[in-house]
N, C-alpha and C positions, 0 to 999 in steps of 0.2 A: 321471627320469620314473618313474611308477608304472604297471605294466601288469597287467591282470586279464582273465582269460578267463571269460566268462559264457555258459552254455548258453542258446540261444534257440530257441523252438519252430519246427519245420518247416525250419530251416536245416541244411545238411550239416556245418557246423563251428561252433564257438563264436564268439560275438561278442567282439571284443577292445575293452576300454575302457582308454584311455591317459590318464593325468593328467599333464600337463607341470608343470614346476617353478613356472611362473607361475599355475597353477590352471586353465588352458584344458584342457577335456576333449575327447578325440577318440574316437569310437565307429566301429569298422570292422566291417562285416557283409558276408559273402560270399554273393552270389546270382548264379547263372549267368544272364547276360543280356547283350544287346548294348548296354544302356543303363547309365549310372551316375547315381546321385542324390547330390548334395552339398547338405547343408543345415546352417545354423547356427541354433541355438536360443538366444536371449538370455533369461535368466530375469528378464524385466521386462515389464510391461504396465500396465494401469490399477491393479494392486495397489501400484505404487510411485508413483502420482500423488497430488496433493492438490487442494484446491479451486481453487488458483491456476493449475495447469497441466494439469488434466484434459483428456485428448485428445492430449497431447504424444507419447505412445508411437506412436499411429496416424499422427500428422502426421510424425514422424521416419521411420517406415517408408516413407512416400512419398518423403521427401527423400533417403533412402539411395541411391536410384537416380539422383540428380542430379549425379553426377560425383565424381571423386577428383582428386588432384594429377597422376595419370598419365593419366586418361581423362575426357573431357568428358561432360557430361550426354547420355544417350542412346546413347553408344558401347557400354556394357555390354550393353544389350539387342540392339543391332544386330549386334554381333560374334557373340554366342551364338546368336541366332535364325537367322543365316545358316548356322550349323553344325548346325542342327536342335535347338537347345536350347529347353526350356520353362522360363521364369523367372517367379517370383512370390514373394509374401510375404504374411504375415497377422499381425494383432495381436489378442491376446485378453487376458483378465484376468491370466493368470500369465506369459505369454511373448509374444515377437515372434519369428517365424522367417522365414528367407530361404532359398530353394532354387533349384537348377537341376537339371534332368534332361536328359541329353545323351548322344549316342553315346559309348561308352567310349573310343574313340580320341581324343576331345577332352578327356580327363580333365585333362591338364596346363593347358590353356588355361582351362577352366572353373574349376578350383581357383584359378588365379592371379587371375582377374577377381573371383571370389566373395570371396576373402580380402581383396583390395584394397578392395572395397566395404565390407567389414565393419570394417576397421581404419583406413581413411583417407578418410572422407567429407568433402567440402568444405562441404556445405550452403550453396551460394552464395546471396547475397542476391537476385540477379536471378532465381533459380529459386523462392525462397520467396515473394517478393512483399512489398511494403511493408505494415506494419501500418496498419489503418484503423479508423474508428469503424463498428461494425456497422450502426448506424441512419442512417449518413450515406451518401454516395455511394461505391460500390465503385470501386476503382482500375480504370483502363482496361486495364492489362496484367494479364490473367487468369492469374496464376501459380498455383503449387501451393496457396497459401493459399486462393484462391478455389475451387479444385477440391475441396478437403476440405470447405469450407463448403457447397458445393452438394451434396456427398454427405450431409452432416448434414441439410440441408433436405429432401432426397429421402426420407431415413429417417423424418423427422417426419411425412411425409404417408402413411406406411404404417400401416394399422390395427393389425396385430399388433405393430409396433414401439412404437406408442403404449401398448398394453396392457402389453407386456413392461417398458417403462421404468418405468411406475408400479409394477408388481409388484416389480421388482428393487429399487427404492428402498424399498418397504414391507417387504421381507423382512429387510433389514439395519438395524441401529441405527447403527453407526459404521464398520464394516469398509469399506475402499475398494472392495470388490466392488459396493457399492450404486451406484457411479457408472457412467455410460454410457461404454463403451470409446472410442467415437468422439469424445466430448467435446461441447462446445457452440460455436456460431458465435461467441459473445462472446469466448471464450478464444482460439480459433484466429485470429480477426481481429486480436488484439492481441499475442499472444506474440511475443517478439523472437528473432532468430537466436541471440543470446547465451544466452537461457534454454534454447533447444532444444539448443545445443551443450553447455551445462552438464549437461543431462539425459543426453546421449550419453556424455559423459566419466564421469559418475557410475555408469552402469549397463552400458555396453557395454565391460566390463572382462574380462580373460582368465578370471578365476574365475567370471564370470557367463555364460560362453559354452560351449556344447557343439556341436561340429561332428560331424555324422553322415555317413558315406560308405557307400553300399550299392551293390554291383555285383561284377563279375568283374575283380579287380585284385590286385596283389601288396601285401600289408599293409605290409611293410618299406619299400617304395618310397613308399607313401602317407604313412606316418609322416614320412619324410624330407622329402617335398614340403610337408606341412602345417607342419612346423617352419620351412621356408624361407619360405613365403608368409605365414604369420600372424606377422609381425614387429611385435608390438604396440608402439605408441608409449607413452611415459611422459608424462603430463600434469602439468605443474608449475604452481604458482601459481594454483590454482582451488579454490574452496570447494565440495566435493561436496554434492549433495542428500542429505538424510537422510530416508528414508521415515517416514511417520507410524507410531507404534506401533499394532500391530494386535491386537485381541482376537478370537480365533477364535469364530465364531458357528455352531453346528451345530443350532440350532432358532430359529424365528421368536419373538422375545421379546415382540412385541406383535401377535399375530394379528388381522387386521382385513380388512374388505371395503371397497374403494375403488371408487366408481362415477363415471365421467365420461361426457360426451356428445360426439358429433361428427356431422358431416353424412354419415350412413351409413344403410343400410336394414335391416341385420341386427345382432344383438348379438355381441360378442366377449368371451370370458371366459378368464382364466388363473388357475389355482390354483398356488401355489408353496410348496414345503417346503425347508427346509435340512436337510442330512444330514451324516453323519460324513465324515472325510477319506479320500481314495482309498487311502492307505497301508494301511488296513484292507481288504485285497483281497477277502476273502470277503464282507464287507458290501457293498462297491461292486458286486461281481458280482450279489449278491442284488437290489440295486436295479435293475440292468439286466434281470434276469429279471422283476421286478415290472412294469417298463415294458412288456415284451412281453406279459405276461398281461393287464395292465389296458388298455393303449391303443396297441398297435403292430400295425396291420394289420386287415383285415376280420374276422378270427376272434377278435380281442381282446374282452374283456368289454364295454368301453365302446361299441365300434363295433357289436357284436352287439345289446346292450341298447337303445342309443339310436338306431340307424339301421337295421340290417339287419332286426330283428324288430318294427319299428314300422310299422303300416299307413299312417299319415300322419306321417312323421318331422318333428320340429320342431328336430332337431339336424342340421346340414348337414356338419359336419366335427368330429371329435374325435380327439385323439391324446395320448399321454403321452411324455415325454422325460426323459432323465437326463444331466446334465452333470457331469463330474469337474473339480473345482478343487482346487488345492493345500491351501487352508484349509477345505475342506468342500464337498460336492457340492450340486447343485440337482436337485430332482425337480419336474417341471411337468406340468400337464394343460391343453391348449388346446381350447376349444370355440367353434365358430361356430354360432349358433342363431337361431331365430325370436324376435325381440325381445319378443313378447307372452308368451313362455314362460320368462322369466328365473327366476322363483321355482321353477318346475318343474325347470329345469336345475340350479339350486343344490341342490335336494333330491335329484335324480338322482345327482349327483356325490358328494354326502355318503353316500348309500346304497351306492353302488358301492365307495367307499373302505372302508366298514365291512364289506363282504362279503369283504375281503381277510383277514379272520380265519378264512376257510374256503377253502383252496386245495387242489385235488385233486392227486394224484400224477401224473395224466395231464397236467394243465396244466404241472406242473414239468418233466416229461420233454420235452414239446413245446418249452417255452421254452429248455431246455438244448440241444436239438438246433439250434435257431435260433442260439444263442450260439456253439456250436462251429463252425457254418458261417461265421458272420461273422468269427470269430477266425482261421480258416484262410484266409479271403479276404484278410486283412490281410498275409499273407506271400506274396502272388502276384506283386507287382511291386516294383521297387526303390523307387519313390516311396512306396507304402503301407507298406513296411517302415521306411523312413526316418521317416515320420510317426509310426508306432507307437513306435519307439525314442525319438524326440524327446519324445513325450508321457510315456513311462515315466521318462525321465531328468529332465524338468523339473517335471511335475505329480505323479507318483507318488513321485519322488525315489529310485527304486531299480529298476534295469533287471532285476535277478534276479526281480522279481515277475512279469515276463512269462512266465517258465518255470513259475511256480507256478499260472498262470491255470487251466489245465485240471484240475489236481489240486483246487484250491479249488472249481471249478465242480462237480466230481463229489461233493464233500462236502455240498453244499446239498440239503436236502430241504424238503418242504412246511412242516414245523414251523419250520425256520429262517426261511423266507420269511414266514410269518405273524408271527413275532416281530419281524422287521425292519420289516414293514409297521406293526405296532402301535407300534414305537419312533419311527418317523419320519413315517408317512403317515396318522395319525389326523386327521379333519376339523378338530378344534379347534386343530391345529398349523399350519394353512394361512393364508397371506396370499392374498387374492383380489382380482384387478383386473378390472373390468368396463367395457366401452365400449358405450354404448347410443345409439340414434338420438336426435337432438335432438327435443324436443317440437314437434309441428306447430302 
């Protein structure tokens, strides 16, 4: 095995990264606490899906809790919850991760169950549910297939989800990020257990997994236990799935405005920009600062200009957000507004983006202070540390960048922010999605 010590902010000792001979990575972080957090990050999500299996990552996440050869469906949750454990999982574009936070004295039990779930899921047919025609009669036995389809349908009824899905598709030409992580009811209703298991075998491999353990424990003991519990199977006689070739897109190639209607009373609008990859740490921090300055909180430019300082506001909600993805970040602006003022709102957002060519040093210092507080808060609990380490390992691809964060933050001035805004956030680089009330 290969062992490496990496300095990590706010922790009393370096984080240790172990790479086993099979490629499985283990990250150990010491944090004085009565709790321990164990998570495994699988470097796969919608980024490795295609048009035939879109949504399989999220569906598989549900099914991973449906039993192994040692434990029946539901036992994993029941055993750990009785011990005070918090168990959950999440699927996103670049990764799927599973975690348990539990009192440290239950470390052995939690690691045993967590590892067993990761390396030996049964994916039983009776838990998945039979495939069926989506436009026909749904099966009477409402198994996990129907649970996921209901989740998809609930999302389709949410206004912001409708606007986001149109925008996300418009921002990308071919990259799989353009697909909805949760998939479609048509695919989930038809996908077979064999296809789901093939996806599992293709991407839930040792070199695609990073296990992160955070808490007050002995590192050598943890290494020994992980080696014992993560006894990966070898899958013979199957044809692995090969991901589609990806061309990284860091700008919207065909900027456009797409307008749709729904049975609503107000307008919803999202502006979307594609940006560089998060490994350029200084640039991705600058985009975070621009989020704060432009549209995060009541004192942000957009909120002040469009809501706080308007006698009769026609914008009801406005915010900016920045998402890091392995193949390039997203920067978005969300606006809920009086539908009669659509053209005014479009003009307002355009004007505010153009004002980013002039950022004061006072704004920079205020945004930096906010960033430092947020970064420090990420080191307060075992679960938040585990989440941060997992993201740096899977999305940023380099845990040492975490220790560079505060240094890079201090390097940024208003000139650099203005250059970054000009590079990525010019109005002509945006895709815009608008949802308007249906005509009466």
